[in-house]
Structure formats: C-alpha cells, structure tokens
All heavy atoms as TSV, in Angstrom:
chain	resi	resn	atom	element	x	y	z
A	1	MET	N	N	0.831	-1.186	0.000
A	1	MET	CA	C	0.000	0.000	0.000
A	1	MET	C	C	0.879	1.254	0.000
A	1	MET	O	O	1.978	1.247	0.527
A	1	MET	CB	C	-0.855	0.039	1.263
A	1	MET	CG	C	-2.198	-0.554	1.129
A	1	MET	SD	S	-3.190	-0.085	2.545
A	1	MET	CE	C	-4.133	-1.561	2.698
A	2	GLU	N	N	0.321	2.296	-0.504
A	2	GLU	CA	C	1.030	3.565	-0.462
A	2	GLU	C	C	0.998	4.133	0.956
A	2	GLU	O	O	0.109	3.828	1.740
A	2	GLU	CB	C	0.364	4.565	-1.402
A	2	GLU	CG	C	0.443	4.191	-2.866
A	2	GLU	CD	C	-0.297	5.195	-3.721
A	2	GLU	OE1	O	-0.508	6.328	-3.245
A	2	GLU	OE2	O	-0.665	4.844	-4.841
A	3	ARG	N	N	1.976	4.962	1.248
A	3	ARG	CA	C	2.081	5.548	2.587
A	3	ARG	C	C	0.857	6.400	2.918
A	3	ARG	O	O	0.362	6.386	4.049
A	3	ARG	CB	C	3.345	6.392	2.670
A	3	ARG	CG	C	3.599	6.945	4.042
A	3	ARG	CD	C	4.982	7.574	4.115
A	3	ARG	NE	N	5.290	7.976	5.458
A	3	ARG	CZ	C	5.194	9.204	5.932
A	3	ARG	NH1	N	4.804	10.177	5.138
A	3	ARG	NH2	N	5.491	9.480	7.170
A	4	GLY	N	N	0.340	7.134	1.939
A	4	GLY	CA	C	-0.829	7.987	2.164
A	4	GLY	C	C	-2.067	7.198	2.556
A	4	GLY	O	O	-2.844	7.629	3.414
A	5	LYS	N	N	-2.251	6.031	1.958
A	5	LYS	CA	C	-3.409	5.204	2.291
A	5	LYS	C	C	-3.294	4.656	3.707
A	5	LYS	O	O	-4.293	4.578	4.435
A	5	LYS	CB	C	-3.551	4.061	1.296
A	5	LYS	CG	C	-4.054	4.492	-0.051
A	5	LYS	CD	C	-4.268	3.297	-0.952
A	5	LYS	CE	C	-4.753	3.714	-2.324
A	5	LYS	NZ	N	-4.978	2.565	-3.208
A	6	ILE	N	N	-2.088	4.281	4.102
A	6	ILE	CA	C	-1.886	3.756	5.459
A	6	ILE	C	C	-2.169	4.839	6.494
A	6	ILE	O	O	-2.841	4.588	7.502
A	6	ILE	CB	C	-0.448	3.207	5.606
A	6	ILE	CG1	C	-0.259	1.989	4.709
A	6	ILE	CG2	C	-0.145	2.854	7.052
A	6	ILE	CD1	C	1.154	1.481	4.630
A	7	VAL	N	N	-1.685	6.034	6.226
A	7	VAL	CA	C	-1.950	7.149	7.149
A	7	VAL	C	C	-3.440	7.439	7.218
A	7	VAL	O	O	-3.996	7.688	8.300
A	7	VAL	CB	C	-1.160	8.404	6.715
A	7	VAL	CG1	C	-1.580	9.622	7.517
A	7	VAL	CG2	C	0.329	8.167	6.838
A	8	ALA	N	N	-4.137	7.392	6.097
A	8	ALA	CA	C	-5.575	7.647	6.075
A	8	ALA	C	C	-6.324	6.580	6.882
A	8	ALA	O	O	-7.267	6.907	7.623
A	8	ALA	CB	C	-6.080	7.687	4.639
A	9	ILE	N	N	-5.934	5.344	6.756
A	9	ILE	CA	C	-6.594	4.260	7.496
A	9	ILE	C	C	-6.351	4.416	8.991
A	9	ILE	O	O	-7.278	4.270	9.802
A	9	ILE	CB	C	-6.106	2.894	6.986
A	9	ILE	CG1	C	-6.635	2.659	5.572
A	9	ILE	CG2	C	-6.541	1.770	7.915
A	9	ILE	CD1	C	-6.058	1.447	4.883
A	10	ILE	N	N	-5.123	4.737	9.363
A	10	ILE	CA	C	-4.802	4.896	10.786
A	10	ILE	C	C	-5.560	6.078	11.388
A	10	ILE	O	O	-6.154	5.964	12.470
A	10	ILE	CB	C	-3.277	5.052	10.981
A	10	ILE	CG1	C	-2.581	3.736	10.648
A	10	ILE	CG2	C	-2.942	5.498	12.394
A	10	ILE	CD1	C	-1.066	3.818	10.627
A	11	THR	N	N	-5.576	7.202	10.700
A	11	THR	CA	C	-6.295	8.361	11.233
A	11	THR	C	C	-7.806	8.119	11.264
A	11	THR	O	O	-8.487	8.577	12.183
A	11	THR	CB	C	-5.985	9.633	10.429
A	11	THR	OG1	O	-6.266	9.397	9.048
A	11	THR	CG2	C	-4.541	10.048	10.593
A	12	GLY	N	N	-8.323	7.391	10.308
A	12	GLY	CA	C	-9.747	7.042	10.338
A	12	GLY	C	C	-10.077	6.144	11.516
A	12	GLY	O	O	-11.102	6.320	12.175
A	13	ALA	N	N	-9.200	5.173	11.792
A	13	ALA	CA	C	-9.425	4.282	12.931
A	13	ALA	C	C	-9.360	5.047	14.244
A	13	ALA	O	O	-10.184	4.827	15.148
A	13	ALA	CB	C	-8.393	3.158	12.912
A	14	ILE	N	N	-8.409	5.962	14.348
A	14	ILE	CA	C	-8.317	6.777	15.560
A	14	ILE	C	C	-9.571	7.631	15.718
A	14	ILE	O	O	-10.107	7.768	16.830
A	14	ILE	CB	C	-7.048	7.656	15.524
A	14	ILE	CG1	C	-5.805	6.777	15.652
A	14	ILE	CG2	C	-7.071	8.713	16.618
A	14	ILE	CD1	C	-4.507	7.511	15.421
A	15	SER	N	N	-10.065	8.184	14.641
A	15	SER	CA	C	-11.271	9.000	14.691
A	15	SER	C	C	-12.472	8.181	15.153
A	15	SER	O	O	-13.269	8.644	15.974
A	15	SER	CB	C	-11.536	9.595	13.312
A	15	SER	OG	O	-12.758	10.268	13.288
A	16	ILE	N	N	-12.610	6.989	14.645
A	16	ILE	CA	C	-13.730	6.127	15.048
A	16	ILE	C	C	-13.614	5.750	16.516
A	16	ILE	O	O	-14.610	5.765	17.254
A	16	ILE	CB	C	-13.794	4.880	14.142
A	16	ILE	CG1	C	-14.225	5.296	12.740
A	16	ILE	CG2	C	-14.741	3.833	14.717
A	16	ILE	CD1	C	-14.119	4.201	11.710
A	17	LEU	N	N	-12.407	5.442	16.988
A	17	LEU	CA	C	-12.215	5.105	18.397
A	17	LEU	C	C	-12.548	6.288	19.303
A	17	LEU	O	O	-13.178	6.115	20.356
A	17	LEU	CB	C	-10.776	4.639	18.641
A	17	LEU	CG	C	-10.418	3.270	18.062
A	17	LEU	CD1	C	-8.929	2.991	18.253
A	17	LEU	CD2	C	-11.255	2.180	18.707
A	18	LEU	N	N	-12.138	7.489	18.903
A	18	LEU	CA	C	-12.473	8.679	19.693
A	18	LEU	C	C	-13.979	8.917	19.726
A	18	LEU	O	O	-14.533	9.298	20.760
A	18	LEU	CB	C	-11.757	9.898	19.137
A	18	LEU	CG	C	-10.256	9.982	19.403
A	18	LEU	CD1	C	-9.655	11.160	18.658
A	18	LEU	CD2	C	-9.985	10.086	20.882
A	19	ALA	N	N	-14.649	8.697	18.609
A	19	ALA	CA	C	-16.101	8.889	18.560
A	19	ALA	C	C	-16.810	7.894	19.476
A	19	ALA	O	O	-17.737	8.257	20.207
A	19	ALA	CB	C	-16.597	8.747	17.131
A	20	ILE	N	N	-16.369	6.647	19.459
A	20	ILE	CA	C	-16.973	5.629	20.334
A	20	ILE	C	C	-16.711	5.960	21.799
A	20	ILE	O	O	-17.610	5.850	22.643
A	20	ILE	CB	C	-16.449	4.229	19.960
A	20	ILE	CG1	C	-16.987	3.835	18.581
A	20	ILE	CG2	C	-16.844	3.193	21.003
A	20	ILE	CD1	C	-16.385	2.575	18.007
A	21	ALA	N	N	-15.484	6.387	22.125
A	21	ALA	CA	C	-15.162	6.766	23.502
A	21	ALA	C	C	-16.026	7.943	23.946
A	21	ALA	O	O	-16.524	7.962	25.089
A	21	ALA	CB	C	-13.684	7.109	23.617
A	22	TYR	N	N	-16.238	8.905	23.069
A	22	TYR	CA	C	-17.082	10.056	23.389
A	22	TYR	C	C	-18.518	9.607	23.690
A	22	TYR	O	O	-19.126	10.060	24.670
A	22	TYR	CB	C	-17.063	11.056	22.238
A	22	TYR	CG	C	-18.039	12.181	22.393
A	22	TYR	CD1	C	-17.771	13.241	23.257
A	22	TYR	CD2	C	-19.247	12.192	21.701
A	22	TYR	CE1	C	-18.673	14.277	23.412
A	22	TYR	CE2	C	-20.153	13.210	21.853
A	22	TYR	CZ	C	-19.858	14.255	22.709
A	22	TYR	OH	O	-20.764	15.260	22.863
A	23	LEU	N	N	-19.054	8.738	22.861
A	23	LEU	CA	C	-20.423	8.256	23.088
A	23	LEU	C	C	-20.544	7.499	24.402
A	23	LEU	O	O	-21.545	7.625	25.119
A	23	LEU	CB	C	-20.868	7.379	21.920
A	23	LEU	CG	C	-21.103	8.120	20.598
A	23	LEU	CD1	C	-21.403	7.117	19.489
A	23	LEU	CD2	C	-22.226	9.124	20.742
A	24	ILE	N	N	-19.530	6.715	24.742
A	24	ILE	CA	C	-19.548	5.980	26.012
A	24	ILE	C	C	-19.516	6.955	27.185
A	24	ILE	O	O	-20.271	6.802	28.160
A	24	ILE	CB	C	-18.376	4.983	26.069
A	24	ILE	CG1	C	-18.620	3.848	25.076
A	24	ILE	CG2	C	-18.195	4.429	27.481
A	24	ILE	CD1	C	-17.437	2.923	24.899
A	25	ILE	N	N	-18.670	7.983	27.106
A	25	ILE	CA	C	-18.586	8.963	28.189
A	25	ILE	C	C	-19.910	9.706	28.343
A	25	ILE	O	O	-20.388	9.930	29.463
A	25	ILE	CB	C	-17.425	9.943	27.942
A	25	ILE	CG1	C	-16.091	9.218	28.108
A	25	ILE	CG2	C	-17.501	11.146	28.871
A	25	ILE	CD1	C	-14.891	10.020	27.673
A	26	VAL	N	N	-20.525	10.073	27.237
A	26	VAL	CA	C	-21.812	10.774	27.300
A	26	VAL	C	C	-22.870	9.886	27.943
A	26	VAL	O	O	-23.665	10.340	28.773
A	26	VAL	CB	C	-22.247	11.238	25.895
A	26	VAL	CG1	C	-23.699	11.692	25.886
A	26	VAL	CG2	C	-21.349	12.348	25.408
A	27	GLN	N	N	-22.891	8.627	27.597
A	27	GLN	CA	C	-23.863	7.705	28.186
A	27	GLN	C	C	-23.634	7.550	29.687
A	27	GLN	O	O	-24.585	7.522	30.472
A	27	GLN	CB	C	-23.797	6.342	27.500
A	27	GLN	CG	C	-24.369	6.334	26.111
A	27	GLN	CD	C	-25.836	6.702	26.092
A	27	GLN	OE1	O	-26.616	6.262	26.929
A	27	GLN	NE2	N	-26.216	7.519	25.136
A	28	LEU	N	N	-22.378	7.444	30.102
A	28	LEU	CA	C	-22.083	7.313	31.530
A	28	LEU	C	C	-22.498	8.563	32.298
A	28	LEU	O	O	-23.045	8.473	33.396
A	28	LEU	CB	C	-20.582	7.044	31.730
A	28	LEU	CG	C	-20.091	5.662	31.302
A	28	LEU	CD1	C	-18.575	5.586	31.425
A	28	LEU	CD2	C	-20.755	4.575	32.121
A	29	LEU	N	N	-22.255	9.719	31.720
A	29	LEU	CA	C	-22.661	10.954	32.383
A	29	LEU	C	C	-24.181	11.106	32.408
A	29	LEU	O	O	-24.738	11.668	33.345
A	29	LEU	CB	C	-22.024	12.160	31.691
A	29	LEU	CG	C	-20.513	12.283	31.846
A	29	LEU	CD1	C	-19.991	13.435	31.014
A	29	LEU	CD2	C	-20.129	12.451	33.299
A	30	ASP	N	N	-24.842	10.582	31.402
A	30	ASP	CA	C	-26.301	10.671	31.341
A	30	ASP	C	C	-26.957	9.778	32.388
A	30	ASP	O	O	-28.044	10.078	32.875
A	30	ASP	CB	C	-26.773	10.297	29.944
A	30	ASP	CG	C	-28.221	10.694	29.701
A	30	ASP	OD1	O	-28.612	11.775	30.182
A	30	ASP	OD2	O	-28.933	9.929	29.039
A	31	PHE	N	N	-26.314	8.692	32.754
A	31	PHE	CA	C	-26.884	7.767	33.733
A	31	PHE	C	C	-26.827	8.314	35.158
A	31	PHE	O	O	-27.395	7.723	36.066
A	31	PHE	CB	C	-26.152	6.419	33.707
A	31	PHE	CG	C	-26.533	5.557	32.545
A	31	PHE	CD1	C	-25.558	4.925	31.794
A	31	PHE	CD2	C	-27.853	5.372	32.190
A	31	PHE	CE1	C	-25.895	4.130	30.715
A	31	PHE	CE2	C	-28.202	4.581	31.107
A	31	PHE	CZ	C	-27.221	3.959	30.379
A	32	ARG	N	N	-26.150	9.432	35.363
A	32	ARG	CA	C	-26.017	9.976	36.714
A	32	ARG	C	C	-27.331	10.491	37.263
A	32	ARG	O	O	-27.477	10.676	38.455
A	32	ARG	CB	C	-24.990	11.107	36.742
A	32	ARG	CG	C	-23.600	10.619	36.461
A	32	ARG	CD	C	-22.585	11.684	36.690
A	32	ARG	NE	N	-22.906	12.900	35.954
A	32	ARG	CZ	C	-22.325	14.061	36.153
A	32	ARG	NH1	N	-21.385	14.172	37.056
A	32	ARG	NH2	N	-22.657	15.124	35.441
A	33	GLY	N	N	-28.283	10.750	36.426
A	33	GLY	CA	C	-29.588	11.206	36.900
A	33	GLY	C	C	-29.852	12.652	36.569
A	33	GLY	O	O	-29.167	13.271	35.761
A	34	GLU	N	N	-30.863	13.186	37.246
A	34	GLU	CA	C	-31.305	14.546	36.974
A	34	GLU	C	C	-30.241	15.553	37.407
A	34	GLU	O	O	-29.613	15.407	38.453
A	34	GLU	CB	C	-32.599	14.817	37.731
A	34	GLU	CG	C	-33.209	16.149	37.430
A	34	GLU	CD	C	-34.534	16.327	38.154
A	34	GLU	OE1	O	-35.133	15.333	38.570
A	34	GLU	OE2	O	-34.954	17.479	38.280
A	35	MET	N	N	-30.074	16.575	36.587
A	35	MET	CA	C	-29.097	17.612	36.912
A	35	MET	C	C	-29.673	18.564	37.950
A	35	MET	O	O	-30.831	18.962	37.873
A	35	MET	CB	C	-28.706	18.393	35.664
A	35	MET	CG	C	-27.911	17.589	34.675
A	35	MET	SD	S	-27.445	18.542	33.220
A	35	MET	CE	C	-26.473	19.836	33.959
A	36	ILE	N	N	-28.843	18.913	38.923
A	36	ILE	CA	C	-29.237	19.841	39.973
A	36	ILE	C	C	-28.603	21.195	39.651
A	36	ILE	O	O	-27.405	21.256	39.360
A	36	ILE	CB	C	-28.756	19.328	41.343
A	36	ILE	CG1	C	-29.377	17.963	41.627
A	36	ILE	CG2	C	-29.097	20.321	42.442
A	36	ILE	CD1	C	-28.807	17.285	42.847
A	37	PRO	N	N	-29.370	22.282	39.702
A	37	PRO	CA	C	-28.790	23.583	39.375
A	37	PRO	C	C	-27.694	23.975	40.368
A	37	PRO	O	O	-27.715	23.570	41.527
A	37	PRO	CB	C	-29.971	24.545	39.453
A	37	PRO	CG	C	-31.100	23.797	40.013
A	37	PRO	CD	C	-30.767	22.357	40.014
A	38	ALA	N	N	-26.746	24.749	39.891
A	38	ALA	CA	C	-25.651	25.209	40.733
A	38	ALA	C	C	-26.174	26.164	41.793
A	38	ALA	O	O	-27.130	26.896	41.561
A	38	ALA	CB	C	-24.597	25.895	39.883
A	39	PRO	N	N	-25.540	26.168	42.964
A	39	PRO	CA	C	-26.000	27.090	44.012
A	39	PRO	C	C	-25.702	28.539	43.645
A	39	PRO	O	O	-24.693	28.843	43.009
A	39	PRO	CB	C	-25.187	26.666	45.237
A	39	PRO	CG	C	-24.002	25.965	44.689
A	39	PRO	CD	C	-24.438	25.346	43.398
A	40	VAL	N	N	-26.586	29.422	44.038
A	40	VAL	CA	C	-26.396	30.854	43.798
A	40	VAL	C	C	-25.583	31.391	44.966
A	40	VAL	O	O	-25.913	31.188	46.119
A	40	VAL	CB	C	-27.751	31.574	43.710
A	40	VAL	CG1	C	-27.550	33.069	43.555
A	40	VAL	CG2	C	-28.558	31.008	42.571
A	41	SER	N	N	-24.490	32.063	44.647
A	41	SER	CA	C	-23.625	32.575	45.695
A	41	SER	C	C	-23.362	34.057	45.483
A	41	SER	O	O	-23.932	34.699	44.604
A	41	SER	CB	C	-22.309	31.806	45.708
A	41	SER	OG	O	-21.588	32.092	44.528
A	42	GLN	N	N	-22.437	34.580	46.271
A	42	GLN	CA	C	-22.105	35.994	46.149
A	42	GLN	C	C	-21.341	36.292	44.871
A	42	GLN	O	O	-21.119	37.448	44.533
A	42	GLN	CB	C	-21.295	36.446	47.348
A	42	GLN	CG	C	-19.910	35.840	47.414
A	42	GLN	CD	C	-19.122	36.356	48.593
A	42	GLN	OE1	O	-19.667	37.051	49.436
A	42	GLN	NE2	N	-17.871	36.023	48.659
A	43	SER	N	N	-20.917	35.272	44.129
A	43	SER	CA	C	-20.151	35.511	42.907
A	43	SER	C	C	-20.976	36.225	41.841
A	43	SER	O	O	-20.415	36.745	40.889
A	43	SER	CB	C	-19.611	34.189	42.350
A	43	SER	OG	O	-20.665	33.355	41.982
A	44	LEU	N	N	-22.288	36.277	41.996
A	44	LEU	CA	C	-23.125	36.980	41.039
A	44	LEU	C	C	-23.240	38.462	41.365
A	44	LEU	O	O	-23.791	39.230	40.588
A	44	LEU	CB	C	-24.522	36.350	40.994
A	44	LEU	CG	C	-24.561	34.901	40.511
A	44	LEU	CD1	C	-25.988	34.372	40.589
A	44	LEU	CD2	C	-24.022	34.781	39.113
A	45	ASP	N	N	-22.749	38.861	42.531
A	45	ASP	CA	C	-22.821	40.253	42.963
A	45	ASP	C	C	-21.713	41.052	42.283
A	45	ASP	O	O	-20.547	40.704	42.337
A	45	ASP	CB	C	-22.667	40.315	44.477
A	45	ASP	CG	C	-22.831	41.708	45.022
A	45	ASP	OD1	O	-23.442	42.542	44.330
A	45	ASP	OD2	O	-22.362	41.955	46.149
A	46	TRP	N	N	-22.068	42.185	41.637
A	46	TRP	CA	C	-21.084	43.002	40.915
A	46	TRP	C	C	-20.029	43.560	41.852
A	46	TRP	O	O	-18.873	43.694	41.506
A	46	TRP	CB	C	-21.774	44.148	40.177
A	46	TRP	CG	C	-22.149	43.778	38.786
A	46	TRP	CD1	C	-23.384	43.454	38.359
A	46	TRP	CD2	C	-21.289	43.673	37.660
A	46	TRP	NE1	N	-23.355	43.151	37.027
A	46	TRP	CE2	C	-22.075	43.278	36.571
A	46	TRP	CE3	C	-19.930	43.859	37.467
A	46	TRP	CZ2	C	-21.548	43.078	35.314
A	46	TRP	CZ3	C	-19.404	43.664	36.203
A	46	TRP	CH2	C	-20.212	43.272	35.154
A	47	GLY	N	N	-20.434	43.922	43.061
A	47	GLY	CA	C	-19.484	44.481	44.005
A	47	GLY	C	C	-18.381	43.503	44.353
A	47	GLY	O	O	-17.232	43.886	44.587
A	48	TYR	N	N	-18.708	42.236	44.379
A	48	TYR	CA	C	-17.718	41.199	44.664
A	48	TYR	C	C	-16.661	41.151	43.565
A	48	TYR	O	O	-15.469	41.063	43.838
A	48	TYR	CB	C	-18.444	39.858	44.781
A	48	TYR	CG	C	-17.527	38.678	44.968
A	48	TYR	CD1	C	-16.992	38.389	46.216
A	48	TYR	CD2	C	-17.209	37.839	43.904
A	48	TYR	CE1	C	-16.164	37.310	46.399
A	48	TYR	CE2	C	-16.378	36.760	44.071
A	48	TYR	CZ	C	-15.855	36.489	45.323
A	48	TYR	OH	O	-15.035	35.422	45.499
A	49	TRP	N	N	-17.081	41.238	42.317
A	49	TRP	CA	C	-16.140	41.128	41.195
A	49	TRP	C	C	-15.368	42.415	40.948
A	49	TRP	O	O	-14.271	42.382	40.395
A	49	TRP	CB	C	-16.879	40.719	39.919
A	49	TRP	CG	C	-17.278	39.290	39.969
A	49	TRP	CD1	C	-18.526	38.810	40.159
A	49	TRP	CD2	C	-16.420	38.151	39.858
A	49	TRP	NE1	N	-18.506	37.447	40.181
A	49	TRP	CE2	C	-17.232	37.020	39.988
A	49	TRP	CE3	C	-15.059	37.988	39.658
A	49	TRP	CZ2	C	-16.711	35.732	39.939
A	49	TRP	CZ3	C	-14.545	36.707	39.602
A	49	TRP	CH2	C	-15.366	35.601	39.743
A	50	MET	N	N	-15.898	43.554	41.331
A	50	MET	CA	C	-15.203	44.820	41.093
A	50	MET	C	C	-13.884	44.882	41.850
A	50	MET	O	O	-12.963	45.583	41.459
A	50	MET	CB	C	-16.080	46.012	41.501
A	50	MET	CG	C	-17.205	46.290	40.541
A	50	MET	SD	S	-16.605	46.674	38.905
A	50	MET	CE	C	-17.384	45.416	37.945
A	51	GLY	N	N	-13.767	44.143	42.942
A	51	GLY	CA	C	-12.530	44.138	43.710
A	51	GLY	C	C	-11.370	43.497	42.966
A	51	GLY	O	O	-10.211	43.696	43.327
A	52	TYR	N	N	-11.643	42.730	41.925
A	52	TYR	CA	C	-10.597	42.045	41.171
A	52	TYR	C	C	-10.031	42.887	40.029
A	52	TYR	O	O	-9.046	42.517	39.429
A	52	TYR	CB	C	-11.112	40.716	40.605
A	52	TYR	CG	C	-11.289	39.666	41.667
A	52	TYR	CD1	C	-12.548	39.369	42.166
A	52	TYR	CD2	C	-10.195	39.000	42.185
A	52	TYR	CE1	C	-12.717	38.411	43.143
A	52	TYR	CE2	C	-10.347	38.041	43.165
A	52	TYR	CZ	C	-11.608	37.756	43.643
A	52	TYR	OH	O	-11.755	36.815	44.613
A	53	PHE	N	N	-10.666	44.007	39.707
A	53	PHE	CA	C	-10.221	44.838	38.602
A	53	PHE	C	C	-9.475	46.048	39.126
A	53	PHE	O	O	-9.674	46.493	40.249
A	53	PHE	CB	C	-11.418	45.309	37.755
A	53	PHE	CG	C	-12.150	44.191	37.078
A	53	PHE	CD1	C	-13.430	43.837	37.482
A	53	PHE	CD2	C	-11.563	43.502	36.034
A	53	PHE	CE1	C	-14.104	42.819	36.856
A	53	PHE	CE2	C	-12.236	42.483	35.394
A	53	PHE	CZ	C	-13.509	42.135	35.809
A	54	TYR	N	N	-8.624	46.624	38.293
A	54	TYR	CA	C	-7.998	47.895	38.625
A	54	TYR	C	C	-9.092	48.951	38.709
A	54	TYR	O	O	-10.127	48.856	38.043
A	54	TYR	CB	C	-6.975	48.286	37.560
A	54	TYR	CG	C	-5.770	47.387	37.528
A	54	TYR	CD1	C	-5.513	46.582	36.433
A	54	TYR	CD2	C	-4.886	47.364	38.600
A	54	TYR	CE1	C	-4.412	45.749	36.398
A	54	TYR	CE2	C	-3.777	46.539	38.579
A	54	TYR	CZ	C	-3.541	45.734	37.486
A	54	TYR	OH	O	-2.449	44.913	37.468
A	55	PRO	N	N	-8.881	49.982	39.493
A	55	PRO	CA	C	-9.943	50.995	39.663
A	55	PRO	C	C	-10.412	51.605	38.347
A	55	PRO	O	O	-11.605	51.843	38.168
A	55	PRO	CB	C	-9.278	52.043	40.558
A	55	PRO	CG	C	-8.234	51.299	41.302
A	55	PRO	CD	C	-7.741	50.223	40.373
A	56	GLY	N	N	-9.506	51.847	37.397
A	56	GLY	CA	C	-9.924	52.428	36.120
A	56	GLY	C	C	-10.813	51.493	35.333
A	56	GLY	O	O	-11.803	51.900	34.723
A	57	VAL	N	N	-10.493	50.212	35.354
A	57	VAL	CA	C	-11.298	49.213	34.632
A	57	VAL	C	C	-12.647	49.056	35.313
A	57	VAL	O	O	-13.690	48.963	34.654
A	57	VAL	CB	C	-10.551	47.866	34.557
A	57	VAL	CG1	C	-11.421	46.798	33.936
A	57	VAL	CG2	C	-9.252	48.025	33.798
A	58	ALA	N	N	-12.654	49.036	36.634
A	58	ALA	CA	C	-13.913	48.900	37.368
A	58	ALA	C	C	-14.828	50.077	37.062
A	58	ALA	O	O	-16.032	49.902	36.853
A	58	ALA	CB	C	-13.642	48.796	38.862
A	59	GLN	N	N	-14.275	51.273	37.025
A	59	GLN	CA	C	-15.083	52.460	36.739
A	59	GLN	C	C	-15.634	52.398	35.317
A	59	GLN	O	O	-16.777	52.758	35.060
A	59	GLN	CB	C	-14.242	53.735	36.921
A	59	GLN	CG	C	-15.042	55.003	36.775
A	59	GLN	CD	C	-16.114	55.138	37.849
A	59	GLN	OE1	O	-15.946	54.672	38.955
A	59	GLN	NE2	N	-17.219	55.754	37.489
A	60	TRP	N	N	-14.824	51.908	34.372
A	60	TRP	CA	C	-15.262	51.779	32.991
A	60	TRP	C	C	-16.403	50.768	32.862
A	60	TRP	O	O	-17.339	50.956	32.108
A	60	TRP	CB	C	-14.076	51.357	32.122
A	60	TRP	CG	C	-14.438	51.115	30.693
A	60	TRP	CD1	C	-14.704	52.051	29.751
A	60	TRP	CD2	C	-14.607	49.844	30.050
A	60	TRP	NE1	N	-15.010	51.438	28.565
A	60	TRP	CE2	C	-14.955	50.091	28.717
A	60	TRP	CE3	C	-14.481	48.530	30.483
A	60	TRP	CZ2	C	-15.196	49.061	27.828
A	60	TRP	CZ3	C	-14.715	47.504	29.593
A	60	TRP	CH2	C	-15.063	47.789	28.273
A	61	LEU	N	N	-16.333	49.680	33.638
A	61	LEU	CA	C	-17.392	48.657	33.570
A	61	LEU	C	C	-18.694	49.169	34.169
A	61	LEU	O	O	-19.782	48.791	33.731
A	61	LEU	CB	C	-16.940	47.395	34.308
A	61	LEU	CG	C	-15.903	46.536	33.600
A	61	LEU	CD1	C	-15.418	45.439	34.521
A	61	LEU	CD2	C	-16.483	45.929	32.332
A	62	ILE	N	N	-18.584	50.018	35.197
A	62	ILE	CA	C	-19.793	50.509	35.854
A	62	ILE	C	C	-20.532	51.502	34.974
A	62	ILE	O	O	-21.753	51.508	34.912
A	62	ILE	CB	C	-19.432	51.133	37.214
A	62	ILE	CG1	C	-18.943	50.042	38.164
A	62	ILE	CG2	C	-20.630	51.863	37.822
A	62	ILE	CD1	C	-18.378	50.569	39.474
A	63	THR	N	N	-19.785	52.351	34.263
A	63	THR	CA	C	-20.447	53.397	33.465
A	63	THR	C	C	-20.925	52.879	32.148
A	63	THR	O	O	-20.667	51.873	31.662
A	63	THR	CB	C	-19.497	54.578	33.210
A	63	THR	OG1	O	-18.339	54.114	32.544
A	63	THR	CG2	C	-19.172	55.283	34.498
C-alpha cells in the first residue's frame, strides 16, 4: 500500500475510536440522573467582582 493510504486508514481508525469513547462517556454521564442547578452565591454580585479589577477598569465597567 502507499504511505498515504496507510496514514488515512490509521487516522480514520483513531477517529472512530475517539467517537466511540465520546459516546460511552456521554452515556455514563447521562446515567447519573437529573441535573441539579448550581448554588447561587455571592459571585453573582457586581461588588464582589469589582474588587478584582484595577480601579480604572472597574469604573469603565460601571459606566
């Protein structure tokens, strides 16, 4: 066989294996049950996040 055909077969096989692994992972995650929403915390408060920015950037975001 030509080198190009061998590379194409190998990459195709790797692609199929990755697709099967992805489907298995999705199925395993789906079996975990109903999703519970994330807890609401202070991270949604703008004042909490403004402390992480430089004062000029914080002022720009507020206006």
